[in-house]
PDB file of the backbone (N, CA, C, O) and the ligand in Angstrom, with CONECT records:
HET     ZN  A 101       1
ATOM      1  N   MET A   1       0.846  -1.200   0.000  1.00  0.00           N
ATOM      2  CA  MET A   1       0.000   0.000   0.000  1.00  0.00           C
ATOM      3  C   MET A   1       0.877   1.245   0.000  1.00  0.00           C
ATOM      4  O   MET A   1       1.807   1.366   0.798  1.00  0.00           O
ATOM      5  N   ARG A   2       0.572   2.158  -0.896  1.00  0.00           N
ATOM      6  CA  ARG A   2       1.400   3.363  -0.980  1.00  0.00           C
ATOM      7  C   ARG A   2       1.058   4.316   0.159  1.00  0.00           C
ATOM      8  O   ARG A   2      -0.056   4.322   0.684  1.00  0.00           O
ATOM      9  N   CYS A   3       2.039   5.110   0.516  1.00  0.00           N
ATOM     10  CA  CYS A   3       1.796   6.036   1.614  1.00  0.00           C
ATOM     11  C   CYS A   3       0.993   7.238   1.123  1.00  0.00           C
ATOM     12  O   CYS A   3       1.071   7.624  -0.043  1.00  0.00           O
ATOM     13  N   ILE A   4       0.243   7.800   2.011  1.00  0.00           N
ATOM     14  CA  ILE A   4      -0.563   8.978   1.676  1.00  0.00           C
ATOM     15  C   ILE A   4       0.326  10.217   1.761  1.00  0.00           C
ATOM     16  O   ILE A   4       0.999  10.453   2.765  1.00  0.00           O
ATOM     17  N   GLU A   5       0.311  10.983   0.708  1.00  0.00           N
ATOM     18  CA  GLU A   5       1.126  12.202   0.690  1.00  0.00           C
ATOM     19  C   GLU A   5       0.544  13.239   1.641  1.00  0.00           C
ATOM     20  O   GLU A   5      -0.663  13.290   1.876  1.00  0.00           O
ATOM     21  N   SER A   6       1.424  14.053   2.174  1.00  0.00           N
ATOM     22  CA  SER A   6       0.979  15.064   3.124  1.00  0.00           C
ATOM     23  C   SER A   6       0.304  16.234   2.413  1.00  0.00           C
ATOM     24  O   SER A   6       0.448  16.417   1.204  1.00  0.00           O
ATOM     25  N   ASP A   7      -0.429  17.012   3.186  1.00  0.00           N
ATOM     26  CA  ASP A   7      -1.108  18.198   2.677  1.00  0.00           C
ATOM     27  C   ASP A   7      -0.105  19.140   2.009  1.00  0.00           C
ATOM     28  O   ASP A   7      -0.381  19.707   0.952  1.00  0.00           O
ATOM     29  N   ASP A   8       1.066  19.301   2.639  1.00  0.00           N
ATOM     30  CA  ASP A   8       2.100  20.178   2.091  1.00  0.00           C
ATOM     31  C   ASP A   8       2.545  19.736   0.705  1.00  0.00           C
ATOM     32  O   ASP A   8       2.709  20.554  -0.201  1.00  0.00           O
ATOM     33  N   GLN A   9       2.736  18.435   0.554  1.00  0.00           N
ATOM     34  CA  GLN A   9       3.188  17.922  -0.736  1.00  0.00           C
ATOM     35  C   GLN A   9       2.127  18.131  -1.806  1.00  0.00           C
ATOM     36  O   GLN A   9       2.444  18.398  -2.965  1.00  0.00           O
ATOM     37  N   LYS A  10       0.866  18.007  -1.410  1.00  0.00           N
ATOM     38  CA  LYS A  10      -0.227  18.230  -2.364  1.00  0.00           C
ATOM     39  C   LYS A  10      -0.284  19.688  -2.783  1.00  0.00           C
ATOM     40  O   LYS A  10      -0.467  20.008  -3.958  1.00  0.00           O
ATOM     41  N   ARG A  11      -0.125  20.565  -1.801  1.00  0.00           N
ATOM     42  CA  ARG A  11      -0.140  21.999  -2.121  1.00  0.00           C
ATOM     43  C   ARG A  11       1.039  22.358  -3.026  1.00  0.00           C
ATOM     44  O   ARG A  11       0.905  23.156  -3.954  1.00  0.00           O
ATOM     45  N   GLU A  12       2.190  21.756  -2.743  1.00  0.00           N
ATOM     46  CA  GLU A  12       3.370  22.046  -3.550  1.00  0.00           C
ATOM     47  C   GLU A  12       3.175  21.564  -4.984  1.00  0.00           C
ATOM     48  O   GLU A  12       3.551  22.256  -5.931  1.00  0.00           O
ATOM     49  N   ALA A  13       2.595  20.392  -5.143  1.00  0.00           N
ATOM     50  CA  ALA A  13       2.352  19.847  -6.470  1.00  0.00           C
ATOM     51  C   ALA A  13       1.346  20.722  -7.218  1.00  0.00           C
ATOM     52  O   ALA A  13       1.512  20.984  -8.409  1.00  0.00           O
ATOM     53  N   ALA A  14       0.306  21.173  -6.518  1.00  0.00           N
ATOM     54  CA  ALA A  14      -0.714  22.041  -7.123  1.00  0.00           C
ATOM     55  C   ALA A  14      -0.090  23.368  -7.544  1.00  0.00           C
ATOM     56  O   ALA A  14      -0.417  23.920  -8.594  1.00  0.00           O
ATOM     57  N   LEU A  15       0.809  23.864  -6.709  1.00  0.00           N
ATOM     58  CA  LEU A  15       1.506  25.117  -6.994  1.00  0.00           C
ATOM     59  C   LEU A  15       2.353  24.974  -8.259  1.00  0.00           C
ATOM     60  O   LEU A  15       2.371  25.865  -9.109  1.00  0.00           O
ATOM     61  N   ARG A  16       3.046  23.858  -8.372  1.00  0.00           N
ATOM     62  CA  ARG A  16       3.889  23.627  -9.556  1.00  0.00           C
ATOM     63  C   ARG A  16       3.043  23.626 -10.818  1.00  0.00           C
ATOM     64  O   ARG A  16       3.449  24.179 -11.840  1.00  0.00           O
ATOM     65  N   ILE A  17       1.876  23.012 -10.754  1.00  0.00           N
ATOM     66  CA  ILE A  17       0.995  22.954 -11.918  1.00  0.00           C
ATOM     67  C   ILE A  17       0.537  24.364 -12.284  1.00  0.00           C
ATOM     68  O   ILE A  17       0.548  24.742 -13.456  1.00  0.00           O
ATOM     69  N   ALA A  18       0.135  25.140 -11.273  1.00  0.00           N
ATOM     70  CA  ALA A  18      -0.360  26.498 -11.526  1.00  0.00           C
ATOM     71  C   ALA A  18       0.740  27.388 -12.109  1.00  0.00           C
ATOM     72  O   ALA A  18       0.467  28.247 -12.947  1.00  0.00           O
ATOM     73  N   ILE A  19       1.975  27.182 -11.667  1.00  0.00           N
ATOM     74  CA  ILE A  19       3.099  27.964 -12.194  1.00  0.00           C
ATOM     75  C   ILE A  19       3.375  27.554 -13.642  1.00  0.00           C
ATOM     76  O   ILE A  19       3.592  28.398 -14.512  1.00  0.00           O
ATOM     77  N   GLN A  20       3.363  26.257 -13.876  1.00  0.00           N
ATOM     78  CA  GLN A  20       3.628  25.744 -15.217  1.00  0.00           C
ATOM     79  C   GLN A  20       2.560  26.219 -16.200  1.00  0.00           C
ATOM     80  O   GLN A  20       2.861  26.464 -17.369  1.00  0.00           O
ATOM     81  N   ALA A  21       1.332  26.348 -15.744  1.00  0.00           N
ATOM     82  CA  ALA A  21       0.225  26.773 -16.601  1.00  0.00           C
ATOM     83  C   ALA A  21       0.230  28.291 -16.788  1.00  0.00           C
ATOM     84  O   ALA A  21      -0.503  28.811 -17.628  1.00  0.00           O
ATOM     85  N   GLY A  22       1.053  29.006 -16.010  1.00  0.00           N
ATOM     86  CA  GLY A  22       1.097  30.458 -16.126  1.00  0.00           C
ATOM     87  C   GLY A  22       0.047  31.159 -15.284  1.00  0.00           C
ATOM     88  O   GLY A  22      -0.075  32.383 -15.332  1.00  0.00           O
ATOM     89  N   THR A  23      -0.714  30.391 -14.510  1.00  0.00           N
ATOM     90  CA  THR A  23      -1.734  30.982 -13.650  1.00  0.00           C
ATOM     91  C   THR A  23      -1.069  31.780 -12.529  1.00  0.00           C
ATOM     92  O   THR A  23      -1.526  32.861 -12.158  1.00  0.00           O
ATOM     93  N   LEU A  24       0.009  31.226 -12.006  1.00  0.00           N
ATOM     94  CA  LEU A  24       0.788  31.909 -10.977  1.00  0.00           C
ATOM     95  C   LEU A  24       2.195  32.153 -11.520  1.00  0.00           C
ATOM     96  O   LEU A  24       2.656  31.451 -12.419  1.00  0.00           O
ATOM     97  N   SER A  25       2.864  33.152 -10.963  1.00  0.00           N
ATOM     98  CA  SER A  25       4.232  33.456 -11.363  1.00  0.00           C
ATOM     99  C   SER A  25       5.161  33.311 -10.171  1.00  0.00           C
ATOM    100  O   SER A  25       4.751  33.459  -9.020  1.00  0.00           O
ATOM    101  N   THR A  26       6.410  33.021 -10.465  1.00  0.00           N
ATOM    102  CA  THR A  26       7.403  33.044  -9.395  1.00  0.00           C
ATOM    103  C   THR A  26       8.277  34.273  -9.591  1.00  0.00           C
ATOM    104  O   THR A  26       8.518  34.695 -10.722  1.00  0.00           O
ATOM    105  N   CYS A  27       8.748  34.844  -8.497  1.00  0.00           N
ATOM    106  CA  CYS A  27       9.608  36.013  -8.551  1.00  0.00           C
ATOM    107  C   CYS A  27      10.940  35.626  -9.183  1.00  0.00           C
ATOM    108  O   CYS A  27      11.520  34.606  -8.812  1.00  0.00           O
ATOM    109  N   PRO A  28      11.445  36.433 -10.146  1.00  0.00           N
ATOM    110  CA  PRO A  28      12.742  36.105 -10.750  1.00  0.00           C
ATOM    111  C   PRO A  28      13.893  36.189  -9.755  1.00  0.00           C
ATOM    112  O   PRO A  28      14.958  35.613  -9.980  1.00  0.00           O
ATOM    113  N   PHE A  29      13.678  36.910  -8.649  1.00  0.00           N
ATOM    114  CA  PHE A  29      14.754  37.067  -7.663  1.00  0.00           C
ATOM    115  C   PHE A  29      14.593  36.130  -6.468  1.00  0.00           C
ATOM    116  O   PHE A  29      15.572  35.779  -5.809  1.00  0.00           O
ATOM    117  N   HIS A  30      13.365  35.731  -6.196  1.00  0.00           N
ATOM    118  CA  HIS A  30      13.100  34.855  -5.058  1.00  0.00           C
ATOM    119  C   HIS A  30      12.333  33.625  -5.553  1.00  0.00           C
ATOM    120  O   HIS A  30      11.116  33.654  -5.733  1.00  0.00           O
ATOM    121  N   ASP A  31      13.079  32.560  -5.762  1.00  0.00           N
ATOM    122  CA  ASP A  31      12.521  31.334  -6.332  1.00  0.00           C
ATOM    123  C   ASP A  31      11.314  30.793  -5.586  1.00  0.00           C
ATOM    124  O   ASP A  31      10.411  30.198  -6.174  1.00  0.00           O
ATOM    125  N   ASP A  32      11.321  31.014  -4.282  1.00  0.00           N
ATOM    126  CA  ASP A  32      10.296  30.380  -3.470  1.00  0.00           C
ATOM    127  C   ASP A  32       9.076  31.275  -3.272  1.00  0.00           C
ATOM    128  O   ASP A  32       8.144  30.904  -2.559  1.00  0.00           O
ATOM    129  N   VAL A  33       9.077  32.445  -3.895  1.00  0.00           N
ATOM    130  CA  VAL A  33       7.930  33.343  -3.756  1.00  0.00           C
ATOM    131  C   VAL A  33       7.054  33.246  -4.998  1.00  0.00           C
ATOM    132  O   VAL A  33       7.514  33.399  -6.130  1.00  0.00           O
ATOM    133  N   THR A  34       5.787  32.989  -4.747  1.00  0.00           N
ATOM    134  CA  THR A  34       4.837  32.826  -5.836  1.00  0.00           C
ATOM    135  C   THR A  34       3.744  33.867  -5.704  1.00  0.00           C
ATOM    136  O   THR A  34       3.323  34.194  -4.594  1.00  0.00           O
ATOM    137  N   TYR A  35       3.288  34.383  -6.819  1.00  0.00           N
ATOM    138  CA  TYR A  35       2.206  35.352  -6.764  1.00  0.00           C
ATOM    139  C   TYR A  35       1.312  35.211  -7.991  1.00  0.00           C
ATOM    140  O   TYR A  35       1.602  34.441  -8.907  1.00  0.00           O
ATOM    141  N   ASP A  36       0.239  35.959  -7.988  1.00  0.00           N
ATOM    142  CA  ASP A  36      -0.767  35.898  -9.043  1.00  0.00           C
ATOM    143  C   ASP A  36      -0.178  36.356 -10.369  1.00  0.00           C
ATOM    144  O   ASP A  36       0.292  37.487 -10.486  1.00  0.00           O
ATOM    145  N   GLY A  37      -0.203  35.487 -11.356  1.00  0.00           N
ATOM    146  CA  GLY A  37       0.376  35.820 -12.649  1.00  0.00           C
ATOM    147  C   GLY A  37      -0.651  36.278 -13.660  1.00  0.00           C
ATOM    148  O   GLY A  37      -0.400  36.230 -14.864  1.00  0.00           O
ATOM    149  N   HIS A  38      -1.805  36.721 -13.188  1.00  0.00           N
ATOM    150  CA  HIS A  38      -2.904  37.155 -14.056  1.00  0.00           C
ATOM    151  C   HIS A  38      -3.369  36.017 -14.954  1.00  0.00           C
ATOM    152  O   HIS A  38      -3.968  36.255 -16.003  1.00  0.00           O
ATOM    153  N   GLY A  39      -3.100  34.802 -14.553  1.00  0.00           N
ATOM    154  CA  GLY A  39      -3.450  33.677 -15.402  1.00  0.00           C
ATOM    155  C   GLY A  39      -4.848  33.162 -15.117  1.00  0.00           C
ATOM    156  O   GLY A  39      -5.483  33.525 -14.128  1.00  0.00           O
ATOM    157  N   ASP A  40      -5.297  32.319 -16.001  1.00  0.00           N
ATOM    158  CA  ASP A  40      -6.619  31.726 -15.906  1.00  0.00           C
ATOM    159  C   ASP A  40      -6.507  30.418 -15.130  1.00  0.00           C
ATOM    160  O   ASP A  40      -5.706  29.548 -15.473  1.00  0.00           O
ATOM    161  N   VAL A  41      -7.308  30.288 -14.090  1.00  0.00           N
ATOM    162  CA  VAL A  41      -7.245  29.068 -13.286  1.00  0.00           C
ATOM    163  C   VAL A  41      -7.668  27.854 -14.114  1.00  0.00           C
ATOM    164  O   VAL A  41      -7.248  26.729 -13.845  1.00  0.00           O
ATOM    165  N   GLU A  42      -8.507  28.099 -15.127  1.00  0.00           N
ATOM    166  CA  GLU A  42      -8.929  27.002 -16.012  1.00  0.00           C
ATOM    167  C   GLU A  42      -7.727  26.371 -16.723  1.00  0.00           C
ATOM    168  O   GLU A  42      -7.699  25.165 -16.969  1.00  0.00           O
ATOM    169  N   ALA A  43      -6.737  27.207 -17.047  1.00  0.00           N
ATOM    170  CA  ALA A  43      -5.532  26.703 -17.709  1.00  0.00           C
ATOM    171  C   ALA A  43      -4.803  25.727 -16.785  1.00  0.00           C
ATOM    172  O   ALA A  43      -4.268  24.713 -17.233  1.00  0.00           O
ATOM    173  N   ALA A  44      -4.792  26.046 -15.500  1.00  0.00           N
ATOM    174  CA  ALA A  44      -4.139  25.162 -14.534  1.00  0.00           C
ATOM    175  C   ALA A  44      -4.919  23.854 -14.384  1.00  0.00           C
ATOM    176  O   ALA A  44      -4.322  22.784 -14.263  1.00  0.00           O
ATOM    177  N   TYR A  45      -6.244  23.939 -14.393  1.00  0.00           N
ATOM    178  CA  TYR A  45      -7.056  22.711 -14.314  1.00  0.00           C
ATOM    179  C   TYR A  45      -6.774  21.814 -15.513  1.00  0.00           C
ATOM    180  O   TYR A  45      -6.590  20.604 -15.382  1.00  0.00           O
ATOM    181  N   LYS A  46      -6.747  22.452 -16.702  1.00  0.00           N
ATOM    182  CA  LYS A  46      -6.528  21.689 -17.935  1.00  0.00           C
ATOM    183  C   LYS A  46      -5.172  21.017 -17.917  1.00  0.00           C
ATOM    184  O   LYS A  46      -5.046  19.832 -18.225  1.00  0.00           O
ATOM    185  N   LEU A  47      -4.156  21.790 -17.553  1.00  0.00           N
ATOM    186  CA  LEU A  47      -2.810  21.231 -17.485  1.00  0.00           C
ATOM    187  C   LEU A  47      -2.761  20.112 -16.452  1.00  0.00           C
ATOM    188  O   LEU A  47      -2.178  19.056 -16.696  1.00  0.00           O
ATOM    189  N   GLY A  48      -3.373  20.348 -15.307  1.00  0.00           N
ATOM    190  CA  GLY A  48      -3.390  19.348 -14.251  1.00  0.00           C
ATOM    191  C   GLY A  48      -4.037  18.055 -14.715  1.00  0.00           C
ATOM    192  O   GLY A  48      -3.534  16.964 -14.445  1.00  0.00           O
ATOM    193  N   ASN A  49      -5.149  18.185 -15.410  1.00  0.00           N
ATOM    194  CA  ASN A  49      -5.840  16.989 -15.895  1.00  0.00           C
ATOM    195  C   ASN A  49      -5.007  16.225 -16.911  1.00  0.00           C
ATOM    196  O   ASN A  49      -5.009  14.994 -16.941  1.00  0.00           O
ATOM    197  N   ARG A  50      -4.282  16.992 -17.757  1.00  0.00           N
ATOM    198  CA  ARG A  50      -3.428  16.346 -18.738  1.00  0.00           C
ATOM    199  C   ARG A  50      -2.276  15.635 -18.024  1.00  0.00           C
ATOM    200  O   ARG A  50      -1.953  14.487 -18.332  1.00  0.00           O
ATOM    201  N   LEU A  51      -1.665  16.333 -17.072  1.00  0.00           N
ATOM    202  CA  LEU A  51      -0.542  15.741 -16.347  1.00  0.00           C
ATOM    203  C   LEU A  51      -0.993  14.541 -15.524  1.00  0.00           C
ATOM    204  O   LEU A  51      -0.259  13.566 -15.362  1.00  0.00           O
ATOM    205  N   PHE A  52      -2.212  14.631 -15.010  1.00  0.00           N
ATOM    206  CA  PHE A  52      -2.721  13.548 -14.168  1.00  0.00           C
ATOM    207  C   PHE A  52      -2.778  12.238 -14.961  1.00  0.00           C
ATOM    208  O   PHE A  52      -2.581  11.156 -14.407  1.00  0.00           O
ATOM    209  N   SER A  53      -3.051  12.352 -16.267  1.00  0.00           N
ATOM    210  CA  SER A  53      -3.103  11.165 -17.119  1.00  0.00           C
ATOM    211  C   SER A  53      -1.714  10.663 -17.462  1.00  0.00           C
ATOM    212  O   SER A  53      -1.461   9.458 -17.498  1.00  0.00           O
ATOM    213  N   ASP A  54      -0.794  11.630 -17.719  1.00  0.00           N
ATOM    214  CA  ASP A  54       0.530  11.269 -18.242  1.00  0.00           C
ATOM    215  C   ASP A  54       1.562  11.031 -17.157  1.00  0.00           C
ATOM    216  O   ASP A  54       2.482  10.229 -17.320  1.00  0.00           O
ATOM    217  N   ASP A  55       1.401  11.733 -16.055  1.00  0.00           N
ATOM    218  CA  ASP A  55       2.467  11.813 -15.068  1.00  0.00           C
ATOM    219  C   ASP A  55       2.180  10.908 -13.874  1.00  0.00           C
ATOM    220  O   ASP A  55       1.366  11.240 -13.013  1.00  0.00           O
ATOM    221  N   ALA A  56       2.845   9.780 -13.832  1.00  0.00           N
ATOM    222  CA  ALA A  56       2.606   8.824 -12.755  1.00  0.00           C
ATOM    223  C   ALA A  56       2.852   9.401 -11.357  1.00  0.00           C
ATOM    224  O   ALA A  56       2.069   9.136 -10.445  1.00  0.00           O
ATOM    225  N   PRO A  57       3.936  10.194 -11.168  1.00  0.00           N
ATOM    226  CA  PRO A  57       4.149  10.747  -9.811  1.00  0.00           C
ATOM    227  C   PRO A  57       2.957  11.552  -9.302  1.00  0.00           C
ATOM    228  O   PRO A  57       2.667  11.559  -8.105  1.00  0.00           O
ATOM    229  N   LEU A  58       2.271  12.226 -10.220  1.00  0.00           N
ATOM    230  CA  LEU A  58       1.139  13.049  -9.817  1.00  0.00           C
ATOM    231  C   LEU A  58      -0.019  12.193  -9.306  1.00  0.00           C
ATOM    232  O   LEU A  58      -0.726  12.580  -8.376  1.00  0.00           O
ATOM    233  N   THR A  59      -0.199  11.039  -9.917  1.00  0.00           N
ATOM    234  CA  THR A  59      -1.273  10.164  -9.464  1.00  0.00           C
ATOM    235  C   THR A  59      -0.940   9.551  -8.103  1.00  0.00           C
ATOM    236  O   THR A  59      -1.814   9.018  -7.421  1.00  0.00           O
ATOM    237  N   ASN A  60       0.335   9.635  -7.718  1.00  0.00           N
ATOM    238  CA  ASN A  60       0.705   9.186  -6.373  1.00  0.00           C
ATOM    239  C   ASN A  60       0.488  10.278  -5.331  1.00  0.00           C
ATOM    240  O   ASN A  60       0.375  10.001  -4.137  1.00  0.00           O
ATOM    241  N   VAL A  61       0.432  11.520  -5.801  1.00  0.00           N
ATOM    242  CA  VAL A  61       0.244  12.637  -4.877  1.00  0.00           C
ATOM    243  C   VAL A  61      -1.238  12.833  -4.581  1.00  0.00           C
ATOM    244  O   VAL A  61      -1.643  12.963  -3.426  1.00  0.00           O
ATOM    245  N   PHE A  62      -2.035  12.852  -5.635  1.00  0.00           N
ATOM    246  CA  PHE A  62      -3.477  13.084  -5.477  1.00  0.00           C
ATOM    247  C   PHE A  62      -4.246  11.793  -5.689  1.00  0.00           C
ATOM    248  O   PHE A  62      -3.917  10.993  -6.565  1.00  0.00           O
ATOM    249  N   SER A  63      -5.266  11.601  -4.882  1.00  0.00           N
ATOM    250  CA  SER A  63      -6.043  10.374  -5.005  1.00  0.00           C
ATOM    251  C   SER A  63      -7.037  10.454  -6.165  1.00  0.00           C
ATOM    252  O   SER A  63      -7.484   9.425  -6.671  1.00  0.00           O
ATOM    253  N   SER A  64      -7.383  11.677  -6.587  1.00  0.00           N
ATOM    254  CA  SER A  64      -8.323  11.833  -7.690  1.00  0.00           C
ATOM    255  C   SER A  64      -8.103  13.175  -8.371  1.00  0.00           C
ATOM    256  O   SER A  64      -7.467  14.073  -7.820  1.00  0.00           O
ATOM    257  N   ARG A  65      -8.639  13.295  -9.576  1.00  0.00           N
ATOM    258  CA  ARG A  65      -8.572  14.577 -10.286  1.00  0.00           C
ATOM    259  C   ARG A  65      -9.296  15.652  -9.489  1.00  0.00           C
ATOM    260  O   ARG A  65      -8.865  16.804  -9.440  1.00  0.00           O
ATOM    261  N   ARG A  66     -10.387  15.264  -8.875  1.00  0.00           N
ATOM    262  CA  ARG A  66     -11.187  16.201  -8.091  1.00  0.00           C
ATOM    263  C   ARG A  66     -10.343  16.796  -6.955  1.00  0.00           C
ATOM    264  O   ARG A  66     -10.373  18.001  -6.704  1.00  0.00           O
ATOM    265  N   GLU A  67      -9.602  15.933  -6.287  1.00  0.00           N
ATOM    266  CA  GLU A  67      -8.759  16.410  -5.199  1.00  0.00           C
ATOM    267  C   GLU A  67      -7.690  17.356  -5.743  1.00  0.00           C
ATOM    268  O   GLU A  67      -7.382  18.378  -5.130  1.00  0.00           O
ATOM    269  N   MET A  68      -7.138  17.009  -6.882  1.00  0.00           N
ATOM    270  CA  MET A  68      -6.105  17.842  -7.490  1.00  0.00           C
ATOM    271  C   MET A  68      -6.660  19.228  -7.838  1.00  0.00           C
ATOM    272  O   MET A  68      -6.033  20.239  -7.520  1.00  0.00           O
ATOM    273  N   THR A  69      -7.815  19.282  -8.478  1.00  0.00           N
ATOM    274  CA  THR A  69      -8.371  20.588  -8.855  1.00  0.00           C
ATOM    275  C   THR A  69      -8.764  21.394  -7.618  1.00  0.00           C
ATOM    276  O   THR A  69      -8.673  22.622  -7.625  1.00  0.00           O
ATOM    277  N   ASP A  70      -9.197  20.718  -6.564  1.00  0.00           N
ATOM    278  CA  ASP A  70      -9.492  21.409  -5.304  1.00  0.00           C
ATOM    279  C   ASP A  70      -8.244  22.094  -4.750  1.00  0.00           C
ATOM    280  O   ASP A  70      -8.297  23.227  -4.273  1.00  0.00           O
ATOM    281  N   TYR A  71      -7.132  21.385  -4.823  1.00  0.00           N
ATOM    282  CA  TYR A  71      -5.873  21.958  -4.316  1.00  0.00           C
ATOM    283  C   TYR A  71      -5.407  23.110  -5.208  1.00  0.00           C
ATOM    284  O   TYR A  71      -4.922  24.127  -4.713  1.00  0.00           O
ATOM    285  N   ILE A  72      -5.557  22.944  -6.517  1.00  0.00           N
ATOM    286  CA  ILE A  72      -5.163  24.018  -7.435  1.00  0.00           C
ATOM    287  C   ILE A  72      -5.987  25.265  -7.126  1.00  0.00           C
ATOM    288  O   ILE A  72      -5.449  26.368  -7.024  1.00  0.00           O
ATOM    289  N   GLN A  73      -7.284  25.080  -6.982  1.00  0.00           N
ATOM    290  CA  GLN A  73      -8.166  26.210  -6.675  1.00  0.00           C
ATOM    291  C   GLN A  73      -7.743  26.889  -5.368  1.00  0.00           C
ATOM    292  O   GLN A  73      -7.730  28.116  -5.265  1.00  0.00           O
ATOM    293  N   SER A  74      -7.405  26.078  -4.393  1.00  0.00           N
ATOM    294  CA  SER A  74      -7.024  26.600  -3.089  1.00  0.00           C
ATOM    295  C   SER A  74      -5.731  27.420  -3.151  1.00  0.00           C
ATOM    296  O   SER A  74      -5.667  28.511  -2.584  1.00  0.00           O
ATOM    297  N   VAL A  75      -4.697  26.905  -3.838  1.00  0.00           N
ATOM    298  CA  VAL A  75      -3.435  27.657  -3.892  1.00  0.00           C
ATOM    299  C   VAL A  75      -3.593  28.932  -4.710  1.00  0.00           C
ATOM    300  O   VAL A  75      -2.993  29.959  -4.390  1.00  0.00           O
ATOM    301  N   VAL A  76      -4.407  28.867  -5.774  1.00  0.00           N
ATOM    302  CA  VAL A  76      -4.612  30.061  -6.603  1.00  0.00           C
ATOM    303  C   VAL A  76      -5.416  31.106  -5.816  1.00  0.00           C
ATOM    304  O   VAL A  76      -5.108  32.296  -5.869  1.00  0.00           O
ATOM    305  N   ASN A  77      -6.437  30.659  -5.094  1.00  0.00           N
ATOM    306  CA  ASN A  77      -7.233  31.582  -4.275  1.00  0.00           C
ATOM    307  C   ASN A  77      -6.390  32.271  -3.212  1.00  0.00           C
ATOM    308  O   ASN A  77      -6.546  33.466  -2.957  1.00  0.00           O
ATOM    309  N   ASP A  78      -5.499  31.506  -2.595  1.00  0.00           N
ATOM    310  CA  ASP A  78      -4.639  32.053  -1.541  1.00  0.00           C
ATOM    311  C   ASP A  78      -3.815  33.228  -2.040  1.00  0.00           C
ATOM    312  O   ASP A  78      -3.527  34.164  -1.294  1.00  0.00           O
ATOM    313  N   LEU A  79      -3.439  33.166  -3.315  1.00  0.00           N
ATOM    314  CA  LEU A  79      -2.504  34.166  -3.842  1.00  0.00           C
ATOM    315  C   LEU A  79      -3.182  35.210  -4.712  1.00  0.00           C
ATOM    316  O   LEU A  79      -2.527  36.143  -5.176  1.00  0.00           O
ATOM    317  N   SER A  80      -4.490  35.070  -4.943  1.00  0.00           N
ATOM    318  CA  SER A  80      -5.147  36.005  -5.847  1.00  0.00           C
ATOM    319  C   SER A  80      -5.107  37.407  -5.239  1.00  0.00           C
ATOM    320  O   SER A  80      -5.365  37.597  -4.051  1.00  0.00           O
ATOM    321  N   GLY A  81      -4.782  38.368  -6.076  1.00  0.00           N
ATOM    322  CA  GLY A  81      -4.674  39.739  -5.604  1.00  0.00           C
ATOM    323  C   GLY A  81      -3.246  40.146  -5.283  1.00  0.00           C
ATOM    324  O   GLY A  81      -2.945  41.335  -5.181  1.00  0.00           O
ATOM    325  N   ASP A  82      -2.347  39.147  -5.121  1.00  0.00           N
ATOM    326  CA  ASP A  82      -0.933  39.460  -4.935  1.00  0.00           C
ATOM    327  C   ASP A  82      -0.277  39.507  -6.313  1.00  0.00           C
ATOM    328  O   ASP A  82       0.036  38.468  -6.895  1.00  0.00           O
ATOM    329  N   TYR A  83      -0.072  40.708  -6.826  1.00  0.00           N
ATOM    330  CA  TYR A  83       0.470  40.799  -8.186  1.00  0.00           C
ATOM    331  C   TYR A  83       1.959  41.055  -8.210  1.00  0.00           C
ATOM    332  O   TYR A  83       2.539  41.238  -9.280  1.00  0.00           O
ATOM    333  N   GLN A  84       2.578  41.070  -7.063  1.00  0.00           N
ATOM    334  CA  GLN A  84       4.044  41.179  -7.055  1.00  0.00           C
ATOM    335  C   GLN A  84       4.600  40.391  -5.881  1.00  0.00           C
ATOM    336  O   GLN A  84       3.878  39.994  -4.966  1.00  0.00           O
ATOM    337  N   CYS A  85       5.891  40.181  -5.940  1.00  0.00           N
ATOM    338  CA  CYS A  85       6.594  39.460  -4.892  1.00  0.00           C
ATOM    339  C   CYS A  85       6.550  40.284  -3.599  1.00  0.00           C
ATOM    340  O   CYS A  85       6.926  41.456  -3.595  1.00  0.00           O
ATOM    341  N   ASN A  86       6.103  39.685  -2.535  1.00  0.00           N
ATOM    342  CA  ASN A  86       6.012  40.395  -1.257  1.00  0.00           C
ATOM    343  C   ASN A  86       7.386  40.787  -0.722  1.00  0.00           C
ATOM    344  O   ASN A  86       7.536  41.817  -0.064  1.00  0.00           O
ATOM    345  N   VAL A  87       8.370  39.969  -1.006  1.00  0.00           N
ATOM    346  CA  VAL A  87       9.724  40.270  -0.534  1.00  0.00           C
ATOM    347  C   VAL A  87      10.264  41.503  -1.264  1.00  0.00           C
ATOM    348  O   VAL A  87      10.785  42.425  -0.636  1.00  0.00           O
ATOM    349  N   CYS A  88      10.136  41.513  -2.601  1.00  0.00           N
ATOM    350  CA  CYS A  88      10.578  42.669  -3.393  1.00  0.00           C
ATOM    351  C   CYS A  88       9.795  43.916  -2.983  1.00  0.00           C
ATOM    352  O   CYS A  88      10.364  44.997  -2.834  1.00  0.00           O
ATOM    353  N   ALA A  89       8.477  43.749  -2.803  1.00  0.00           N
ATOM    354  CA  ALA A  89       7.636  44.890  -2.437  1.00  0.00           C
ATOM    355  C   ALA A  89       8.074  45.477  -1.106  1.00  0.00           C
ATOM    356  O   ALA A  89       8.014  46.690  -0.903  1.00  0.00           O
ATOM    357  N   GLY A  90       8.517  44.610  -0.198  1.00  0.00           N
ATOM    358  CA  GLY A  90       8.940  45.056   1.116  1.00  0.00           C
ATOM    359  C   GLY A  90      10.258  45.814   1.097  1.00  0.00           C
ATOM    360  O   GLY A  90      10.572  46.555   2.029  1.00  0.00           O
ATOM    361  N   LEU A  91      11.026  45.624   0.032  1.00  0.00           N
ATOM    362  CA  LEU A  91      12.344  46.248  -0.043  1.00  0.00           C
ATOM    363  C   LEU A  91      12.298  47.658  -0.605  1.00  0.00           C
ATOM    364  O   LEU A  91      13.260  48.418  -0.489  1.00  0.00           O
ATOM    365  N   THR A  92      11.170  48.000  -1.215  1.00  0.00           N
ATOM    366  CA  THR A  92      11.107  49.313  -1.869  1.00  0.00           C
ATOM    367  C   THR A  92      10.621  50.385  -0.890  1.00  0.00           C
ATOM    368  O   THR A  92      10.505  51.553  -1.261  1.00  0.00           O
TER     369      THR A  92
HETATM  370 ZN    ZN A 101      11.106  38.934  -5.120  1.00  0.00          ZN2+
END
C-alpha cells in the first residue's frame, strides 16, 4: 500500500501545476515566492488533468482529479490579488 502524501506535498504539487500553466508566477529574484500571474485558473485545471493522465508521480500525490483541482483552486485563491513578490515589495 502506498503512503498517503501530506497536505504540504499536495499543495506544492498544485503550486507547480499552476506555475507551469502560467496561472501563478514566481519572482525572478526569489525562487520560493509565488504570486498571481494574471493567469486563468482554467488553464491550470486543464494542465493538471493532462498531467494527471501522463504523469505517474502526480497520481501518487493526489487520489483523484477532483482532489487535485481542489488543491489548485485553493493555492490560486490564496494568492489572488498578490500581483508582485512580497519580498521585493517590502524592499522598496
Ligand atoms: Zn522577489
